[in-house]
N, C-alpha and C positions, 0 to 999 in steps of 0.2 A: 373446790374447782368444779364448775358445772360443765356439762357436755357442750353447752353453747360457748362458754369461755374457751374450752379446748378447741372447738371448731374455729372460733374467731382468731385465736393465736396462730392456728395452722394457716388460716386464710391470709393473715397479715405478716406471715413469717418473712416474706420478701423485704418489707420495710425494716423489720428487726435486724435481718442479716446485714443490710447495708450500713446500719448505724452501730450495732453492738460489737464491742470487742469483749468476748466472754471471759477472757483471762482477768479482766478488771473486776469481775463480780464473783469469781469462783470461790474466793475465800468466804463470801457470805452465804454460799450455797452448800457448805460442807454437811449440813444435816441430811441432805437429799442425794448428794453425789459421792460415790465411792472414790477412793484415792486413785485407783487405776483409770477411772473415767476422767477425773481431773487431769491426770497426766496425758491421757489420749487427746483431750481437747487442747492442752498446751502444745503438744507435739504437732497437732493439725495446724495451729497458728504458725508455729515456727517453720513448717514445711510448705504450707499452701497459703497462709495469710489469714487475717481476721475474719473475712467473709466465710471462708470454708469452715473455720472453727466455729463461727456463729451458727452455721447450718447444722453442724454436728451437735452443738449445744442444744439447739431447739429440738432436734430429733430425740435426744436423750430426755429432755424436759417433758416433751409431749407423751413419752412412754411411762412417766412416773405415775404410780398409783397411790403413793403416800399422801396423807392428809396435809394440808397447809402449804404445799409447795408453790401454789400460784401466788399466795400472799407473800411467801418468802421471796419469790422472784421479784415482785414489785418492790418489796423493801430493799432487796439487794440493788436494784436499779437506782433507787432513791439514794441509798448510802454511797454508791459509787459516783453519783453525780449525773446520772442519765435522767434528769428531771423532765425533759421534753418527751422522751420515749415512754417514761413511766406514765405521764399524763395522757398520752395518746392511747396506751393500752388500757388504762383505767376507764376511759370514755369510749374506747374503740373508734376514735376519731383521729385519723392520720392526715387531716387536711393541712395542718401547719407544717408537718414534715414533708408532705407532698409539694408544698409551695417552695421548699428549699431546693427542689430538684433542679430548677432552672439555674440557680447559683452554683450548684455542684457542676453542672455542665459547663458553665462559664469558667469556673476555676480550672477544670480539666483542660479546657482549651488554652487557658493562659498559663498553664503549668511551666512551660519552658521559660517564659519571661519572668514568672514569679521566682523560680529557684535561682536564676542568675542575677536578679535585681534586689531581692529582699534579704536583709539580715534578720533571721528569725529571732535573734536575741533582742533586737531593738523593739519589735512589735509584740513580743510575747506577753509582757506585763499588761498591755492594753486588751489583749484578746483571751487571756487565761480563763476568764469567766465563761468562755464559750467552749472550753475544753475540759476533759477529765484531768484531775490533778496529776495522775500518773503519766498522762500524755505530755503534760508540760515538763515534767522531770525528764522524760525520754528525749524530748526535743532539745533541751539544754545539754543533756549527756551526748547525744549524737553530734550536735553542733561543735562541742568541745573536742570530741574524739575523732570525728570523721570530716569535719569541716562544715562551713556555713551552707553550702549547696545541699549537702546531705541533710542538714537540719531543716532547711527549707522544704525539702521533699517530704520529710516526716511531718512537718506542719501542714502541708497540703493534704497528706493522707488523713491526718486527724480532723482537719476542717471538713473534708468530704464526708466524714462520719458524724459530724456534730449534729446534735438534735436540738440545739438552741435556735429559736426562730430569729433571734437578733444577730446571729453571727455575721451575716453579710454586711449589715450596717456597722457593726462594731469593727470589722476588718477595714471598712472604708475610712472610719474615723481614725483608726490607728495609722493607716497609710498617710492620711492627710497631716496628722500630727508630726510624722517623720518627714513630711514633704517629699514623699516618694513619688517618682514619676509613674510608678505602677498604678497609683490611685486614679490616673486619667483613664486607664483601661478598665478599672473595676467600677463599672457603671451600675451601682445599686439602685439608683432612682428609677432608671429605665428598665432594669432587669435584664436578665440574660436572654429572655425570649425575644426582645426587640433586636438585640445584637444578632441573634440567630436568624431572624427574618431578614435583617439587612444583608447578611452573608448570602442568603438564598436568592435575594433579589439581584445581587451583584452579577451573578453568572447564570447562564442557562445550564451549564454542566456543574454539578456539585460533587466533588470527590474528596479533596483534602481540606475543605474550608472549615472543618470542625475545629481546627487549631488556628489561633491567631498568631502565626509566626511569619517568618519571611518566606512566604510562598507567593509567587506572582500569580494573580488570578487567571490571566489568560493561559499561563503554562499549565495550571491545574485543569483548566478547561480542556486542554489538548491531551491530557493524560489518558482519558478514558472515553470510549465510544458509547458507554452505557450510562447515561445520567440516571440518578436515582429519582423516584417519583417526588414531585414537589411537596407532597404531604409529609415526607419523612426525612430526617437528617441522617446521612450515612454514618456508619461507624468510622472512627479515625483511621482504621487500618483496612479500609475496603480494598479488595483485590482490584487491580487496575488492568484494563485491557489496552495495550499499546496500539497506536495507529500504525498504518503500514509504513509511512515515511520514517517513523521512529525506529521501526524494526530494520528498515533499510540502513539508517545511520549506524545502528548498533552492530550490524552483521559482520563487517570485517574485523572489528575488535573481538567479537564473540568467537571468531575463527582463530583468535590468538595473535593477530597481526598488530604491530605497532602502527597506530593511525592517528591522524588529526581529523577531528570531526568539525566541519565548518558549516554552521546552519544559523538561520536568523535568530536574533534575540526574541524570546517568547515562544519558540516552537517546542520547548520541552527538552532541552539538552541535559538538564539535571536528571530527568526521568530516563533518558537514554543511558546516562551514566549508571543509574540504578539497575537497569536491565543488564548492562555489561558486567557490572559487579556481581549481580546475583548468578548469572551464567558462569562467571569465572569461579566463584566460590563452590558451586555445585559440581564442577567438573572433576574435583580432586577425589581420588579413590579412598576407600576406607583406610584410616590410619594416617592420612596426610591432610594438611589443611593449608588453604591459601591465606594470604595476608595482604590487605589492600590499604594503600595510603592515598588519600584524596587531598589535594592542595588547593587552598583558597587564598587569594592575594590580599584581600581586605578583611578587616575584622568583622564588619557587618555581614559580609559574604560568607565568612567562616561560620558565624552563628547560624545563618540561614541554611547552609548545606549540612551542618551538623544535625540540625533539627530534622531535615528531610531524610538523611540517612538513618538516623535513630528511629524515626517513625516507621520507615519502610522495613528495616532489617531486624529490629528487635522482635517483631512479631514472628519472624522466621527462625528465631533462636540464635541469631548471631550477636556478638558483643560489639558495640560501637562506642567509641570515646573520641575525645579530641583535645588538642592543646593549642593555645594561641599565646602570643607574647604576654597577654594580660595575666595568665596563670602559670606560665612556664617556670617561674621561680618557686612555686609552691607545690609542684607535682613531680613525680619521677617519670621522665620521658621513657626510660628503659622499661619500667614496669607497665606503663600504659601500652606501649608497643607490644610487649610480650603477652599481655593478658587480653588483648582485643583482636577481633577479626578485621575490623575496619577502623582506621584511625584518620580523623580529619585534622589537618595541620595547616598553620600558616607556614610558608616554606622556610623562613629563616630559622625556625625551630629545628628542622632537619639539618640545615646547613651547620648550625652550631653543634648539633649532636654528632655529626660526622667528624667535625673538626676536633672535638674533645674526646672522641672515642666512645661516647655513650652508646651510639649506634655504630657498630664496627664496620658494617658494609651495607650497601643497598640490597644485597642478596637476601636479606631478612624478609624483604617484600616480594610478592609474586605479581603485583599489579600496582602501577603508579598512575594516577589520573591528575592531570594538570588543568584546572579550570582557568579560563582566560589565558590560554597557553601562548597567545601572541606576545606575551611579555618575556618569552624565553630569549633574551638577548643581552649583550653587554655584561654588566655586573649584577643583573637581577638575580635574586635567590634561586629562581627556576634554573637559570643557566649554571649557577654554582653546583646545584644538585646534579645536573646533567653532565657537567665537567667530570664529576666523580664517577658517574655511570660510564662515560666514554673512556675515561682513563682505564677503568676496569675492563671494558670491552676490548679496547685496542692494545692493552697491555698483556693480552694473552692469558688472563685469569681463567681458571677452570670453574670458578663459582658461577652458578646460574644468575642471570640478571632478570629483573622484573619486566613484565610487559609494560609498554608505555602508551597511554591514550591522552590526547590533548583535546580540549573543548574550546571553541571560540566562535564568535559571530563574524569575525573578520581576521584573516591572517595578515592583512596589510601588504603594502608594496614598498615601504620605506621611501627613499628618494628616487625611485625608478621613474625614468622618463619615457620608457617604451615597454612593450610586452616582454622583450627578451630580458631586460633588466629586472622586471617584475618577477619573471619566472626564476631568475637567479636568486632573488631575495627570498622567495617562497622555498626554494630548494635549501637555502641556508637555514631557514627555520626548521624544515624537516630534518636536516642533518643535526641540528641542535637537540631535537627531540628523538633522534634515531628512528624516525618514521619514514616509511616508503609508500604509505597509502594515505591519500587525501580523500576523505569521505564527504560527499554532499548529497543532497536529495536530487536524484535524476529520474528514477522510475516512477516516483509518486508525487510529481510536482503539483498535479491538479489538487490532490488531497492537501498538500502543504498550503497551497494558496487559499484553500477553504478556511484555514484557521489562522494563517499569518497574513495580516493585512498591511501592505506597504503603504505608509501614509503619503498623501499628496505633498509635494514640496513647493513652497512659495517663497520667493525672494522679495523682500520689501525694503526698498531704499528710502530712508527718511532723511529729513533735513535737520541739521543742528541749529542751534540758536544763531540768528543773523548777527545780533549784538549780544555780548556777554559782559554785563557790568560787574558781575561777581568775579569773573576771571580777571577783569582789569584791576580791581582793588587787590585781589590776592597776588596777582603778578607784581603789583607795585610793592607789596610787602616782601615778596620774594627777592625782588631786585634790591631793596634796601638791605635785606639780610645778606645777600651775596656781597654787597658793597662793604658791609661790616666785616665779613669774612676776609675779603681782599685786603682791607686796611691793615690787618695784623701782619701782612707780609711786606708792607711798604719799606720797613727798615732792612729787610733782607736783600733787597735788590734783585738778585737773579731768580729767586723762587717766586712763582705766582700761583694763584688759585687754578688758573687754566692749565699750566704745565704739570700739575699734580695728576692729571688724568688725560688719557689719549682721546677720550670722548669730547669732541669740540661742538659738533652740531647737535644741540640739545634745545628742546622747547619745554616751557613750563607745562605741567599737566600731562606728561607722557611717561611711558615705561623707560624711554631712553634717558630721561632726566633722573629717574630712580637709579638707573645703572651708574650714571655719573656721580651721584651722591655716594654710592657704595664704593666706587673707585677712589674718590677723594678721601673717604674715611680710612680706607686701607692704606693709602699713601701716608696719611697723617700718623698712623700707628707706627710707622718705621722712619718717620722724619726725625732727623737728628741735628742737634746744635751743640756747640762747646759748653754753653751755659745750660745745664740740665733743668734748672728752675724755669728759665725762659722757654725751653723746649716743652716742658710740662704745661705751662700757661697757654702756649700757642695750640698745642694738640687738644687740650681740654676745650678751649674756645671754639676751635673748628668743629669739634664733635657737637657742641651745643648748636652752632649755627646750622650745620648740615642736618641735624636731627629735626630742627624746626622747618628747614626747607623740605624735608621728606614729608612732614605732616601737611604742609601747604600743598605739596604735589599730590598727595593722596586725596585731599579735599577737592582739588580741581578734577581729578579722575572721577570722583563720586558725582560732582556737579554735572559733568559731561553726560552721564548716563542716567542720573536721577534728579532729584530736586536740589536747588540751591540751599534750601532749608536743611536738608539732611547733611550736606557738606559742611554747613556752618555749625550744626550741632556736633559734628565730628571734631571740629577745631575747638569748640567751646569745652568739650570734655577733655581734650588734650591739655589745654591751658589750665583747666581746673586741677588736673593731676600735677602739672608743673608747679603750680602755686602751693600744693599740699606737700611737695617734696622739699629738696634743698633750697631752691629759689635764690640763686646767687645773683650777682649784679648783672651779668649778661642775660640771664633768664628774666630778671625784673624788667630790663630794658626791652627785650623782645615781647614780653607780655604787655607792657604799656603800649607799644606800637600797635599791637593787635587790638587792644581795647579802645584805642583812639579811633579805630575804623569800625568798631563793633556796631554802633548805631546805624551807620551807613549800610553795613552788610545786612543787618536785620531788615532794614527797609527794602533793600534790593530783593532779599530772599522771599518776602511776602508779597511782592508786587506781581499781580496776575499776568502782567505783560511779559514777565520773565519765565513763564512756564516752559518747561522743556518740551519741544515738539515731538521728540522721540516718545515721551510718555503719552502724549495725545494719541499718537498712532497705536501704541500698545493698548491704550484704553479702548480705542475704536475696535481693534481686533477682538479683544476680550468681550466687549459689549455685543459685537456682531455674532460671535460664536455662541455666546450664552443666550442670545435672542433666538437663534436657530435651534438650540438644544439646551434647555435648562439643566440637563443632567451631564453636561460636558465636564470632563475631568482633565486638568491641565498640569503639565510640568513646564516650569519656566526656568531655563538654564541661564546663568549669568557667570561672569568671570571671577568675581571676588566676594569674600564674605561681607565686606562693608556694603557692597551693592545688594546682597541678599537682605540685609537688615533694612537698608534704605527703601527697597521696593516693597518689603512687607509693610513698613509704616505707611508708605504711599497708598497701597491698596486698602489698608485698614481705615485710613483717613479720607479716602475718596468715596463720597456717597453713592457714586455710580457702581463701585466695585466692592464695597465693604462686605457684600453678601458672600463673597468668595471665601472669606475666613481662611487666610493663607497659613500653611505650615511651612517650615523651613528645614533644609537638610544641608549641612556643610561638613567639611572634612575634619579630622581629629587633630592634625598637626597645628603647631603654633606659628603664626606669622608675626611680622613686626607690628601689626596692628591689633590682632585679636587672638584670644585663645580659641581653639577649635571646639567642636561639640564632642563630648565624651561618648564612648560607645553606648552606654545606657540611654543617653539623650538621643543618639542617632536611632536606636531601636524604637524608642518611644515615638519619635517623629514619624518613622515609617509606619508603625502600627496605628498611630492616630490617623494618618492620612488614609490608610487602608480601611479602617473600621468606621471612621467618622464621615458620614456622607455629607455633613454640613460643610466640611472643608473641601473646597472644590479646586484648589490650586496648591501645588508644592513648588516652592522656589528653592533651587538647588545649585550648588557648584558642581564641579566635575566628579565629586564623589558618587553622584547618582547616575553617571552616564555609562558605567561599566559594571555589569555583573549583578549588582544588587537588585533583587526582584521588587518591583513597585506595582502598586495596584493598577488595574487597567486604565489607561488614559487614551483619550481620542484627540488631544491637542498638545503638541509640543512646540514651545516657542524658544528659539535660540536668540537671546537678546545680546547683541554684540559678542557673540560666542561662536568660535569656530576653532577646530583643531585639525587633526589628521584624518585620513580616511577611516581608520578604526573608530575614532571618536564619533565621526559622523554617522557611521552605521549603528553604533551603540545608542547614541542619543535619539536617532530616528526610531530605533527599535523600542523606545519607551512608549511610543504611541501605537497601540496594537489593536484598538477597537476598529470595527468595520467603518469605513468612511473617515478615518482619522486624517489629521492634517499636521504638517510641520512647517512653521514659519521661521525664516531667518530675517531678523529685524536689525538693520544696521544703517549708519550714516556714512559708512566707509565703503566705497566701491571695491576696494581691494579685498575686503572681507567676502563680498559676494563672489568675486573672481576666484578666491581661494576655495570657497565651498563648491563652486562649479568645477574647479580643478579636482576636488575630492570625488565628485560624481564620475568624472572621467577616469580617475584612478580606481574607483570601485569596479567599473566595467573592465579596466585593464586587469585587475585582480581576478575577476571571474573568468575572463578569457584565459588567463595564465593557468588557473586551476584546471579548467577544462582541457587545456593543452597537456598538462602534466598527467591528467587522468587517462590520456590516450597513450602515454608512454608505455613501453614494455617494462614490466615490473623489475626485471633483472637489470635493465639499463638504468632505471631510476635508482635502484639499490647501489649500483656501482657509482653513480654520480654522488649520492649521499656519502658513500664511503670515502671517496676522494676528498670531499669537502672536510669530512671529519679528520682525516689524516693530516691535511694541511693546517687545520685549526689547532690540532694537538701539537704539531711541530712548533707553531707560533707560541702557544701557551708554554711549552716546555722551555723554549729559548728565553722567554720573558722570565720564567721562574728561576733560571740559572743566574740571572743578574740580581744578586741580593744587595740591598743598600748597605753601605758601610756605616757602622755604628760610630757616631762621633762621641768620643769619651771625654772631650774637653768640657770643662764646666761652663755653664751658661747662666745668665741672669734671666728671670722672668719679671717683666715690668708691666704695670697696669696699662692696658691698651688704651685707656682714656687720658690719664694724667701722667703716665710714665713713672709713677712711684715704684720703687723697688719692692718686690714681693718675696722672692725666694731664689735659690739656686737650683739647677737641675739635680745637683747632688742631694738636695733635701727631699726630692720627690720619690715616692714609693708607689708601686702598682698593686692594687688590691683586686684579686680574683681576675687578673688579666685585662680588665677593662676600665677600672676606676683609678684615678690618680689623686693621691693625697700628699700633703706636705708634713714631714715629721719634725721640722725645725721649730723649736719652742717659740722663738721670736715671731714666727709667722702669725701667731694668735693675736698679736698686737696690730697686725696689718689689715685686719678685716673686722667688720661689724656684722651682726646677724639680725634678721627679721624673720618672724614666723612664716613658714612655708604655706602658701594658700591651699596646697593640696598635699598634706603629709600622707605618707604611705609606707607600708611595710612590704618588702619583697626579699625573699631568701634570707640571707644573714644581715640585711640592711634595713634601717628604718630612717626614712627621709624626714627631717625635722624642721630645718630652717634654710633660708637663703643666706648667702654670704656676699658682702659688698665691700669694695675698697673703703678703707677706714677714713680717708680724707673727706671731710664734710662737704667740700665743694666738688666732689667727684661721685662717690657712691656707685661706681661702675659694678655691674653684676659679674661676680667671679665664679659663682657655682652654688653648691649646697653644703649644708652641715648635716651629718648623719651619724647614727649609731651603727657601728659594724661589730657584731658580736658584743663584746663588753667595752669596746673602744669608741670614744667620741672623736670623729675625724672630719676635717674639711675635705671636700672633693671638688677639685677645680676643673674648669673647662679651658682648653688651650686657646680657643678663639677669643677669649677675654684678655689675652696677654700678648705682649711683644717679647720675642726672644732676642737677647743681646749677647753677642760673643764677648766674653770677658777680655780676651786678648786684643781683638781688633776693633771692638765697638760696633761691628756690623749688626744691624737689626733685621729680623725676619718675622713674617706672620705665618701662622699655620691655622688652618680651619679644622683639622682633625689630628688627634694624637698619633694616629698611624703614619702620618706624613712627617712626623718629627722623629728623626732617627738618633735620639740620644741614648745613653746607656740606661735602660729601664731596670731598676732594682726592685725585686718583689717585696711586698709588705711582709714584715717579720714581727710577729706578736711579741717575741722575746725582746726585740729591740725596743718596742714600745714600753714593755713592762720595766725594762732596765732604766729607761728614761724617766718613768714615773717614780722609781725608787730613788734615782738621783735627785729628783725634785723634792721628794719627802726628806731626804738626807740634808739637802740644802736648807730646807725649812727648819729642821731640827737644830742645825748649827746656828741658824739665825736666832732661834729662841734662846740658845745658850749665851 
């Protein structure tokens, strides 16, 4: 070891400390390290982490005087698998390792997304060559013992220390092989430096952009008054200086008052919540601790806020965790609440936990924060939580109650027609949240206006097609289908298709027609005849006819707002699926009728003269805005998912607009037409739109109009899209750049009138808030108390009227073909919410198909779908799953008609809770005895 080598190792020790975990090479260094030194280094790693242990290791190493230790160190690195580090030290050239720094930075920024998206066991075989063998073993062990998220965190830790120059590319290939959405964010070709520069160009203020998570850029802009110099990237946990209007919003809550904070979308309400939370937790004396729960109504919003709170508070030494419906079955709510200072929840988790006693009382918390608190009404989970709170408050309990803070951009006014009614509505919201303070920005309005830009609002009335040949052909097909449906009633005389529903005034291609179809289908499900076979034939036929009518109706709605081509493709996909399924005589006839018109429909859909004038106007607006500003960022709001897909295709295929490279964002629930976007898909869509400057437009349904933070946009277009005053304020709040615009584009004058009414209601709301803020606080509190007492009295009286349990046996018939399925006496309730059938003969009543999305949750494993066994029916009945050691069917009540055995009366139920039959709990012993009986019968048969 020369003096120069010693100096070089000392000079480059920073690189070595970032990469080396010394505990992996200690066994090779025993000739030079005493046992007590080895134990000291291992303890340093356990207590402070590998970097501190590496620093101690190097300190000891550089003090060695024995011969051969330097060569021994290099051999140890080589033996353990540190080939890149060994090569760098031998040549004293750390350029390859230096180049990896940008990817380490990118991985750190993407860490929240990585650990919630990636299954480490799936990609480990592909990237193991970039890691130390011991690291691979630890990742597998942690994934098995602590869960996949913990394993993913360990994998990140190991990758951040990897000395292999190809690890970024190897990770990319592994992600692509697994078809992981995360691969879209892992931009190896461009490198992290480009991503970093993009983030810096996005804003003038750069505070929390070090992490690509759900942080809305303008909100981050508004967090701090001290931007970092453009030449440096701020650390992820920079201290933030609040603006004066944010301090004003936080002040009443910091004084301990229950308050609703009403402030514009994009002004930093999340940051205000962080300030309130921090002040609250610090006020407790030695020996006492606060406990905060923060509620988020949507899963993407939950992920966003969990990241924000973790980032802010973990640097201060507080423990932050969260639970959503996605993970509720795999974690202990009780332990997470007990072991953390701040808990982020979707509200239904707490509703369930209070109901089953997992959380005994709200008194366990000292502060509750309700994001998007305007939802606290009717049977929303927020209201369920506050019912519990108010029952405790008004019931004279001596237990302390948590402070309550609500956050919203708009409290709303409901159906109020004047200021007095609006004031009453807001008072009722305050009563629901037990708040007597409404906080808005009043003293620092000028500062707020500097950072919150209210977009200009434009109303654009456009014309629909003057002639619609596509609608004429589809309407003809619908009329024929209706006639076929009517014909099956001819022999019945008194019963007609019309009198099955109260909805008489209906037009093709409208929501009213959709409602009529649903009403007819419900009526058919309980329609009865003496001849049960004939009853089954009629009900099944009507289901097929109305299902086809619904698809035609959907196509007309798509054609009205998009291209005929998109509507026709929608129908072609539907009929392709019909042909691939049962395809009975009725379906064959309906398919043949459609195919006879297909050539004509194809010609109509490609005829340029049939172009939708609405799309021409939309194209003109987009072209004009992007001509004025090529950097325009747009959110286009539409009513349905089908329209999202149609407009995306239109933009991509339009040479004038294809440069916009649209992204899409839709809700998670399933409709009768499509499956929703999964949570990871939503997160990827938001992150892609935020980070990819090539994508200039996001097409979204209502999922994007409330709460979810989206990158800064200067153009919002409401395409035949209007809601209530809350929705208007939220969607308009998406356009937050200076000089932003909001267009309402519609062919319906009523839509414009409704939006203008919303503007009037917004003024009414603001005037009512101002009026309430002038009230004497004691008077306001008394008003709130009176409302609470009245509401509790109503709730208590409703609770006293308990439904009578009907103990008479009932039949469950298939809702489509009326085939007998089981008796209510055969049904058992599994873990209070799942309904299975224990009658052995029921197994012959259904067939199974593999579930498109098999999943494990709690004691359950979802494996397959179950359908009516009749080949000409195949009605969806529910799912087949493994529960503990039992294979059981789980049925959904909306798929069946309930028939009274004694009277023959038939009833429909949409939810199990509405069906008050005698619910017998599932008994494992009963199932085991049944299995033994079957085995005994089988043995007797063999004899």
